[in-house]
ZADO-1210 file (C-alpha; in nm, 4 decimals, padded with zeros to 6 digits):
<atoms>
<atom x="-00.0015" y="-00.0068" z="-00.0037" code="MET" pos="1"/>
<atom x="00.1371" y="00.3475" z="-00.0945" code="ASP" pos="2"/>
<atom x="00.2032" y="00.5477" z="00.2170" code="ALA" pos="3"/>
<atom x="00.0386" y="00.8585" z="00.0916" code="ALA" pos="4"/>
<atom x="-00.2625" y="00.6896" z="-00.0081" code="SER" pos="5"/>
<atom x="-00.6065" y="00.7653" z="00.1781" code="PRO" pos="6"/>
<atom x="-00.5660" y="00.3975" z="00.3100" code="GLY" pos="7"/>
<atom x="-00.2715" y="00.4077" z="00.4336" code="SER" pos="8"/>
<atom x="-00.3453" y="00.7829" z="00.6161" code="SER" pos="9"/>
<atom x="-00.6546" y="00.6240" z="00.7668" code="ALA" pos="10"/>
<atom x="-00.4785" y="00.3180" z="00.9019" code="LEU" pos="11"/>
<atom x="-00.1794" y="00.5418" z="01.0373" code="HIS" pos="12"/>
<atom x="-00.4723" y="00.7612" z="01.2164" code="GLU" pos="13"/>
<atom x="-00.6399" y="00.4128" z="01.3542" code="ARG" pos="14"/>
<atom x="-00.3253" y="00.3120" z="01.5058" code="VAL" pos="15"/>
<atom x="-00.1809" y="00.6180" z="01.6206" code="ILE" pos="16"/>
<atom x="-00.5407" y="00.6574" z="01.7957" code="GLU" pos="17"/>
<atom x="-00.5687" y="00.3176" z="01.9173" code="THR" pos="18"/>
<atom x="-00.2238" y="00.2857" z="02.1023" code="LEU" pos="19"/>
<atom x="-00.2247" y="00.6215" z="02.2276" code="GLY" pos="20"/>
<atom x="-00.5745" y="00.5738" z="02.3935" code="ALA" pos="21"/>
<atom x="-00.4343" y="00.2413" z="02.5502" code="GLU" pos="22"/>
<atom x="-00.1631" y="00.4012" z="02.6668" code="ILE" pos="23"/>
<atom x="-00.3398" y="00.6817" z="02.8571" code="VAL" pos="24"/>
<atom x="-00.5787" y="00.4538" z="02.9726" code="SER" pos="25"/>
<atom x="-00.3331" y="00.2577" z="03.1217" code="GLY" pos="26"/>
<atom x="-00.4017" y="-00.0637" z="02.9516" code="ARG" pos="27"/>
<atom x="-00.0308" y="-00.0290" z="02.8204" code="LEU" pos="28"/>
<atom x="00.1334" y="00.0555" z="03.1570" code="ALA" pos="29"/>
<atom x="00.4321" y="00.2939" z="03.1932" code="ALA" pos="30"/>
<atom x="00.7505" y="00.0519" z="03.1540" code="GLY" pos="31"/>
<atom x="00.6067" y="-00.2059" z="02.9495" code="GLU" pos="32"/>
<atom x="00.7699" y="-00.2521" z="02.6178" code="ARG" pos="33"/>
<atom x="00.5826" y="-00.3653" z="02.2867" code="ILE" pos="34"/>
<atom x="00.7663" y="-00.4768" z="01.9624" code="LEU" pos="35"/>
<atom x="00.6548" y="-00.3191" z="01.6400" code="THR" pos="36"/>
<atom x="00.6403" y="-00.6123" z="01.4954" code="THR" pos="37"/>
<atom x="00.3450" y="-00.6997" z="01.7122" code="ASP" pos="38"/>
<atom x="00.2137" y="-00.4042" z="01.6447" code="VAL" pos="39"/>
<atom x="00.2295" y="-00.4534" z="01.2707" code="ALA" pos="40"/>
<atom x="00.0935" y="-00.7655" z="01.2873" code="GLU" pos="41"/>
<atom x="-00.2196" y="-00.6926" z="01.4909" code="ARG" pos="42"/>
<atom x="-00.3044" y="-00.3834" z="01.2933" code="PHE" pos="43"/>
<atom x="-00.1853" y="-00.5779" z="00.9493" code="ASN" pos="44"/>
<atom x="00.0653" y="-00.2448" z="00.9228" code="ALA" pos="45"/>
<atom x="00.4203" y="-00.2140" z="00.7340" code="SER" pos="46"/>
<atom x="00.7196" y="-00.1546" z="00.9744" code="ARG" pos="47"/>
<atom x="00.7535" y="00.1539" z="00.8083" code="SER" pos="48"/>
<atom x="00.4173" y="00.2658" z="00.8638" code="ALA" pos="49"/>
<atom x="00.4806" y="00.1663" z="01.2218" code="LEU" pos="50"/>
<atom x="00.8105" y="00.3706" z="01.2460" code="ARG" pos="51"/>
<atom x="00.6039" y="00.6935" z="01.1675" code="GLU" pos="52"/>
<atom x="00.3246" y="00.5784" z="01.4459" code="VAL" pos="53"/>
<atom x="00.5977" y="00.5895" z="01.6994" code="VAL" pos="54"/>
<atom x="00.7670" y="00.9242" z="01.5743" code="ARG" pos="55"/>
<atom x="00.4100" y="01.0622" z="01.6665" code="VAL" pos="56"/>
<atom x="00.3943" y="00.8982" z="02.0057" code="LEU" pos="57"/>
<atom x="00.7322" y="00.9996" z="02.0653" code="GLU" pos="58"/>
<atom x="00.6444" y="01.3590" z="02.0090" code="SER" pos="59"/>
<atom x="00.3722" y="01.3268" z="02.2605" code="MET" pos="60"/>
<atom x="00.6149" y="01.2089" z="02.4947" code="GLY" pos="61"/>
<atom x="00.4117" y="00.8698" z="02.5224" code="LEU" pos="62"/>
<atom x="00.6805" y="00.6568" z="02.4287" code="VAL" pos="63"/>
<atom x="01.0688" y="00.5890" z="02.4011" code="GLU" pos="64"/>
<atom x="01.2434" y="00.3750" z="02.1410" code="VAL" pos="65"/>
<atom x="01.4781" y="00.1563" z="02.3089" code="ARG" pos="66"/>
<atom x="01.7662" y="00.0011" z="02.1353" code="ARG" pos="67"/>
<atom x="01.6991" y="-00.3732" z="02.0541" code="ARG" pos="68"/>
<atom x="01.4438" y="-00.3778" z="02.3377" code="ALA" pos="69"/>
<atom x="01.1511" y="-00.2157" z="02.1308" code="GLY" pos="70"/>
<atom x="00.9313" y="00.0844" z="02.2559" code="VAL" pos="71"/>
<atom x="00.9073" y="00.1176" z="02.5831" code="GLU" pos="72"/>
<atom x="00.5930" y="00.3276" z="02.7368" code="ILE" pos="73"/>
<atom x="00.6648" y="00.5908" z="02.9577" code="LEU" pos="74"/>
<atom x="00.5523" y="00.7525" z="03.2374" code="PRO" pos="75"/>
<atom x="00.2643" y="01.0310" z="03.3282" code="ARG" pos="76"/>
<atom x="00.5399" y="01.2539" z="03.3823" code="GLU" pos="77"/>
<atom x="00.6902" y="01.2530" z="03.0558" code="ARG" pos="78"/>
<atom x="00.3743" y="01.3052" z="02.8526" code="TRP" pos="79"/>
<atom x="00.3283" y="01.6443" z="02.6917" code="ASN" pos="80"/>
<atom x="00.0172" y="01.7616" z="02.8895" code="PRO" pos="81"/>
<atom x="-00.0584" y="02.0426" z="02.6370" code="TYR" pos="82"/>
<atom x="-00.1043" y="01.7845" z="02.3217" code="ASP" pos="83"/>
<atom x="-00.4586" y="01.8245" z="02.1954" code="PRO" pos="84"/>
<atom x="-00.4527" y="01.4531" z="02.0974" code="ARG" pos="85"/>
<atom x="-00.3646" y="01.3612" z="02.4525" code="LEU" pos="86"/>
<atom x="-00.6106" y="01.5733" z="02.6388" code="ILE" pos="87"/>
<atom x="-00.8909" y="01.4076" z="02.3880" code="ARG" pos="88"/>
<atom x="-00.7704" y="01.0629" z="02.5284" code="TRP" pos="89"/>
<atom x="-00.7218" y="01.1599" z="02.8568" code="ARG" pos="90"/>
<atom x="-01.1010" y="01.2988" z="02.8827" code="LEU" pos="91"/>
<atom x="-01.2472" y="00.9547" z="02.7182" code="ALA" pos="92"/>
<atom x="-01.0824" y="00.7815" z="03.0367" code="GLY" pos="93"/>
<atom x="-01.1645" y="00.7602" z="03.3921" code="PRO" pos="94"/>
<atom x="-00.9701" y="01.0757" z="03.5091" code="GLU" pos="95"/>
<atom x="-01.1966" y="01.2970" z="03.3134" code="ARG" pos="96"/>
<atom x="-01.3511" y="01.5145" z="03.5720" code="LEU" pos="97"/>
<atom x="-00.9922" y="01.5128" z="03.7483" code="ASP" pos="98"/>
<atom x="-00.8637" y="01.6461" z="03.4063" code="VAL" pos="99"/>
<atom x="-01.1488" y="01.8628" z="03.3510" code="LEU" pos="100"/>
<atom x="-01.1083" y="02.0397" z="03.6763" code="HIS" pos="101"/>
<atom x="-00.7248" y="02.0742" z="03.6069" code="ALA" pos="102"/>
<atom x="-00.7721" y="02.2572" z="03.2871" code="LEU" pos="103"/>
<atom x="-01.0301" y="02.4709" z="03.4491" code="SER" pos="104"/>
<atom x="-00.7436" y="02.6227" z="03.6811" code="GLN" pos="105"/>
<atom x="-00.5402" y="02.6797" z="03.3748" code="LEU" pos="106"/>
<atom x="-00.8190" y="02.8411" z="03.2058" code="ARG" pos="107"/>
<atom x="-00.8797" y="03.0625" z="03.4789" code="SER" pos="108"/>
<atom x="-00.5115" y="03.2001" z="03.4445" code="GLY" pos="109"/>
<atom x="-00.4822" y="03.1980" z="03.0865" code="VAL" pos="110"/>
<atom x="-00.8107" y="03.3375" z="02.9402" code="GLU" pos="111"/>
<atom x="-00.8618" y="03.6604" z="03.1936" code="PRO" pos="112"/>
<atom x="-00.5397" y="03.7560" z="03.0935" code="LEU" pos="113"/>
<atom x="-00.5836" y="03.7313" z="02.7653" code="ALA" pos="114"/>
<atom x="-00.9156" y="03.9036" z="02.7523" code="ALA" pos="115"/>
<atom x="-00.7328" y="04.1792" z="02.9244" code="GLY" pos="116"/>
<atom x="-00.4873" y="04.1978" z="02.6420" code="LEU" pos="117"/>
<atom x="-00.7268" y="04.1704" z="02.3792" code="ALA" pos="118"/>
<atom x="-00.8822" y="04.4854" z="02.5045" code="ALA" pos="119"/>
<atom x="-00.5699" y="04.6622" z="02.4467" code="GLU" pos="120"/>
<atom x="-00.4670" y="04.4956" z="02.0943" code="HIS" pos="121"/>
<atom x="-00.7474" y="04.3473" z="01.9506" code="ALA" pos="122"/>
<atom x="-00.7859" y="04.4555" z="01.5849" code="THR" pos="123"/>
<atom x="-01.1258" y="04.5556" z="01.4113" code="ALA" pos="124"/>
<atom x="-01.1343" y="04.2164" z="01.2321" code="GLU" pos="125"/>
<atom x="-01.0648" y="04.0293" z="01.5629" code="GLN" pos="126"/>
<atom x="-01.3502" y="04.2552" z="01.7383" code="ARG" pos="127"/>
<atom x="-01.5760" y="04.1797" z="01.4776" code="SER" pos="128"/>
<atom x="-01.5056" y="03.7633" z="01.4592" code="ALA" pos="129"/>
<atom x="-01.5625" y="03.7933" z="01.8537" code="ILE" pos="130"/>
<atom x="-01.8859" y="03.9440" z="01.8053" code="PHE" pos="131"/>
<atom x="-01.9881" y="03.7283" z="01.5291" code="ALA" pos="132"/>
<atom x="-01.9035" y="03.4467" z="01.7788" code="ALA" pos="133"/>
<atom x="-02.1092" y="03.5630" z="02.0436" code="VAL" pos="134"/>
<atom x="-02.4221" y="03.6411" z="01.8122" code="ALA" pos="135"/>
<atom x="-02.4069" y="03.2893" z="01.6993" code="GLY" pos="136"/>
<atom x="-02.3862" y="03.1468" z="02.0217" code="MET" pos="137"/>
<atom x="-02.7102" y="03.3501" z="02.1153" code="ALA" pos="138"/>
<atom x="-02.8806" y="03.2570" z="01.8220" code="GLU" pos="139"/>
<atom x="-02.7670" y="02.8565" z="01.8868" code="GLN" pos="140"/>
<atom x="-02.8649" y="02.8955" z="02.2658" code="SER" pos="141"/>
<atom x="-03.1599" y="02.6515" z="02.2849" code="ARG" pos="142"/>
<atom x="-02.9242" y="02.3901" z="02.1807" code="GLU" pos="143"/>
<atom x="-02.6202" y="02.4808" z="02.3428" code="ALA" pos="144"/>
<atom x="-02.5160" y="02.0734" z="02.3666" code="ASP" pos="145"/>
<atom x="-02.5040" y="02.0608" z="01.9842" code="GLU" pos="146"/>
<atom x="-02.2261" y="02.1045" z="01.7422" code="ALA" pos="147"/>
<atom x="-02.3232" y="02.4558" z="01.5742" code="PRO" pos="148"/>
<atom x="-02.3225" y="02.6072" z="01.9352" code="TYR" pos="149"/>
<atom x="-02.0232" y="02.4368" z="02.0129" code="LEU" pos="150"/>
<atom x="-01.8481" y="02.5743" z="01.7152" code="ASP" pos="151"/>
<atom x="-01.9555" y="02.9247" z="01.7849" code="HIS" pos="152"/>
<atom x="-01.8186" y="02.9024" z="02.1507" code="ASP" pos="153"/>
<atom x="-01.4748" y="02.7457" z="01.9960" code="LEU" pos="154"/>
<atom x="-01.4459" y="03.0579" z="01.7602" code="ALA" pos="155"/>
<atom x="-01.4894" y="03.2844" z="02.0521" code="PHE" pos="156"/>
<atom x="-01.2420" y="03.1558" z="02.2885" code="HIS" pos="157"/>
<atom x="-00.9824" y="03.1483" z="01.9850" code="ALA" pos="158"/>
<atom x="-01.0558" y="03.4674" z="01.9052" code="ALA" pos="159"/>
<atom x="-00.9788" y="03.6148" z="02.2051" code="VAL" pos="160"/>
<atom x="-00.6731" y="03.4278" z="02.2765" code="LEU" pos="161"/>
<atom x="-00.5585" y="03.5525" z="01.9175" code="ASP" pos="162"/>
<atom x="-00.6226" y="03.9108" z="01.9996" code="ALA" pos="163"/>
<atom x="-00.4457" y="03.9030" z="02.2825" code="SER" pos="164"/>
<atom x="-00.1306" y="03.9545" z="02.0691" code="GLY" pos="165"/>
<atom x="00.0703" y="03.7111" z="02.2683" code="ASN" pos="166"/>
<atom x="00.1605" y="03.4251" z="02.0419" code="HIS" pos="167"/>
<atom x="00.1954" y="03.1939" z="02.3523" code="PHE" pos="168"/>
<atom x="-00.1639" y="03.2633" z="02.4546" code="LEU" pos="169"/>
<atom x="-00.2833" y="03.2214" z="02.1043" code="ALA" pos="170"/>
<atom x="-00.1278" y="02.8677" z="02.0943" code="ALA" pos="171"/>
<atom x="-00.3182" y="02.7437" z="02.3833" code="LEU" pos="172"/>
<atom x="-00.6096" y="02.7950" z="02.1539" code="GLY" pos="173"/>
<atom x="-00.6457" y="02.3783" z="02.0874" code="PRO" pos="174"/>
<atom x="-00.5937" y="02.3076" z="02.4516" code="VAL" pos="175"/>
<atom x="-00.8724" y="02.5231" z="02.5409" code="ILE" pos="176"/>
<atom x="-01.1032" y="02.3634" z="02.2523" code="GLY" pos="177"/>
<atom x="-01.0388" y="02.0024" z="02.3734" code="GLU" pos="178"/>
<atom x="-01.1817" y="02.1305" z="02.6863" code="VAL" pos="179"/>
<atom x="-01.5111" y="02.2718" z="02.5385" code="LEU" pos="180"/>
<atom x="-01.5357" y="01.9753" z="02.2976" code="ARG" pos="181"/>
<atom x="-01.5034" y="01.7305" z="02.5815" code="GLY" pos="182"/>
<atom x="-01.7653" y="01.9183" z="02.7639" code="ARG" pos="183"/>
<atom x="-02.0024" y="01.8570" z="02.4796" code="THR" pos="184"/>
<atom x="-01.9226" y="01.5352" z="02.3961" code="HIS" pos="185"/>
<atom x="-01.9335" y="01.3648" z="02.7291" code="TYR" pos="186"/>
<atom x="-02.3029" y="01.5668" z="02.8216" code="ASP" pos="187"/>
<atom x="-02.1433" y="01.8144" z="03.0334" code="LEU" pos="188"/>
<atom x="-02.3601" y="02.0976" z="02.8696" code="MET" pos="189"/>
<atom x="-02.6987" y="02.1782" z="02.9581" code="PRO" pos="190"/>
<atom x="-02.9389" y="02.1321" z="02.6477" code="HIS" pos="191"/>
<atom x="-03.0049" y="02.5118" z="02.6818" code="GLU" pos="192"/>
<atom x="-02.7252" y="02.7877" z="02.7630" code="ALA" pos="193"/>
<atom x="-02.7091" y="02.9316" z="03.0803" code="ASN" pos="194"/>
<atom x="-02.8317" y="03.3186" z="03.0329" code="PRO" pos="195"/>
<atom x="-02.5565" y="03.4222" z="03.2628" code="THR" pos="196"/>
<atom x="-02.3058" y="03.2627" z="03.0501" code="ALA" pos="197"/>
<atom x="-02.4549" y="03.4222" z="02.7290" code="LEU" pos="198"/>
<atom x="-02.4455" y="03.7270" z="02.9078" code="ARG" pos="199"/>
<atom x="-02.0767" y="03.7353" z="03.0386" code="LEU" pos="200"/>
<atom x="-01.9562" y="03.6237" z="02.6873" code="HIS" pos="201"/>
<atom x="-02.1346" y="03.9562" z="02.5489" code="GLN" pos="202"/>
<atom x="-01.9438" y="04.1442" z="02.8458" code="GLU" pos="203"/>
<atom x="-01.6326" y="04.0353" z="02.7583" code="VAL" pos="204"/>
<atom x="-01.6897" y="04.1127" z="02.3693" code="ALA" pos="205"/>
<atom x="-01.8080" y="04.4611" z="02.4538" code="PHE" pos="206"/>
<atom x="-01.5108" y="04.5088" z="02.6919" code="ALA" pos="207"/>
<atom x="-01.2615" y="04.4293" z="02.4279" code="ILE" pos="208"/>
<atom x="-01.4444" y="04.6364" z="02.1830" code="ALA" pos="209"/>
<atom x="-01.4371" y="04.9466" z="02.4191" code="GLU" pos="210"/>
<atom x="-01.0531" y="04.8849" z="02.5591" code="GLY" pos="211"/>
<atom x="-01.1470" y="04.8136" z="02.9024" code="ARG" pos="212"/>
<atom x="-00.9316" y="04.5700" z="03.0020" code="ALA" pos="213"/>
<atom x="-00.9880" y="04.4914" z="03.3628" code="ASP" pos="214"/>
<atom x="-01.3744" y="04.4711" z="03.2687" code="GLU" pos="215"/>
<atom x="-01.2860" y="04.2045" z="03.0032" code="ALA" pos="216"/>
<atom x="-01.0435" y="04.0091" z="03.2452" code="SER" pos="217"/>
<atom x="-01.3346" y="03.9937" z="03.5091" code="ARG" pos="218"/>
<atom x="-01.6186" y="03.8919" z="03.2725" code="ALA" pos="219"/>
<atom x="-01.3943" y="03.6267" z="03.1135" code="MET" pos="220"/>
<atom x="-01.2821" y="03.4856" z="03.5092" code="ALA" pos="221"/>
<atom x="-01.6375" y="03.4749" z="03.5219" code="ALA" pos="222"/>
<atom x="-01.7150" y="03.2699" z="03.2167" code="ILE" pos="223"/>
<atom x="-01.4377" y="03.0118" z="03.3537" code="VAL" pos="224"/>
<atom x="-01.5768" y="02.9972" z="03.6607" code="THR" pos="225"/>
<atom x="-01.9483" y="02.9256" z="03.5420" code="GLU" pos="226"/>
<atom x="-01.8282" y="02.6791" z="03.3153" code="ALA" pos="227"/>
<atom x="-01.6575" y="02.4575" z="03.5588" code="SER" pos="228"/>
<atom x="-01.9695" y="02.5114" z="03.8285" code="HIS" pos="229"/>
<atom x="-02.1806" y="02.3916" z="03.5396" code="ALA" pos="230"/>
<atom x="-01.9879" y="02.0700" z="03.5258" code="VAL" pos="231"/>
<atom x="-01.9907" y="02.0050" z="03.8930" code="GLN" pos="232"/>
<atom x="-02.3789" y="02.0430" z="03.8264" code="ASN" pos="233"/>
<atom x="-02.4024" y="01.7703" z="03.6134" code="VAL" pos="234"/>
<atom x="-02.1702" y="01.5113" z="03.7749" code="VAL" pos="235"/>
<atom x="-02.4502" y="01.3637" z="03.9714" code="ALA" pos="236"/>
<atom x="-02.5987" y="01.2814" z="03.6760" code="ASP" pos="237"/>
<atom x="-02.3301" y="01.1890" z="03.4777" code="VAL" pos="238"/>
<atom x="-02.1253" y="00.9577" z="03.7190" code="ARG" pos="239"/>
<atom x="-02.4545" y="00.7070" z="03.7507" code="PRO" pos="240"/>
<atom x="-02.4554" y="00.6427" z="03.3560" code="ARG" pos="241"/>
<atom x="-02.0616" y="00.6433" z="03.3323" code="THR" pos="242"/>
<atom x="-02.0481" y="00.3702" z="03.6397" code="ASP" pos="243"/>
<atom x="-02.3255" y="00.1728" z="03.4692" code="ALA" pos="244"/>
<atom x="-02.1361" y="00.1085" z="03.1370" code="ARG" pos="245"/>
</atoms>
């Protein structure tokens, strides 16, 4: 099979997704070693394709190649915690709520800062993107647990981070995005958007547009707090369904 063919690409992604999820879930434990020949046989993949898979997993800090001893699974301390795909795998596992809590703490430090900076640095185009995202959220607010609302929410937070003018903050957009996707995917979003949450998004947009940095920062901090509380409010309903599986 040609390595560049669609079938090869699909197989490559399937092997990465499967092995990555197994490592993150603990099915493949830290210190365990796997042979590429065994993996190649399991997935009916070529050794050259497996080498590419291993390179991807290495870049995430999940594995390390041991000369003549196979591929060793690395402990969590070696993982790249900001890799969006790794975050997605962790959210799919049993530590989902703990990961969401930790990421909420990260957001509480990052996003209010970004909103304040955006009030000072946002371009007209960036302000328009923020307002468009808020308008989209309002239009889809009766189905806040569906993809259209999520798309607008993703656009809002990415636009604020980008408008901060700090490329290190902007680079965290995919990380924040996985948090938002995880809430929707795992039924941690209310069906109808919280009016307070919508109002706070609007306040951020207006504060950024009018250059009110402190107010933009405070409103964004309130958004992160509201989101964290919203997850906690549905945990009681989520846990029984999760435990029953």
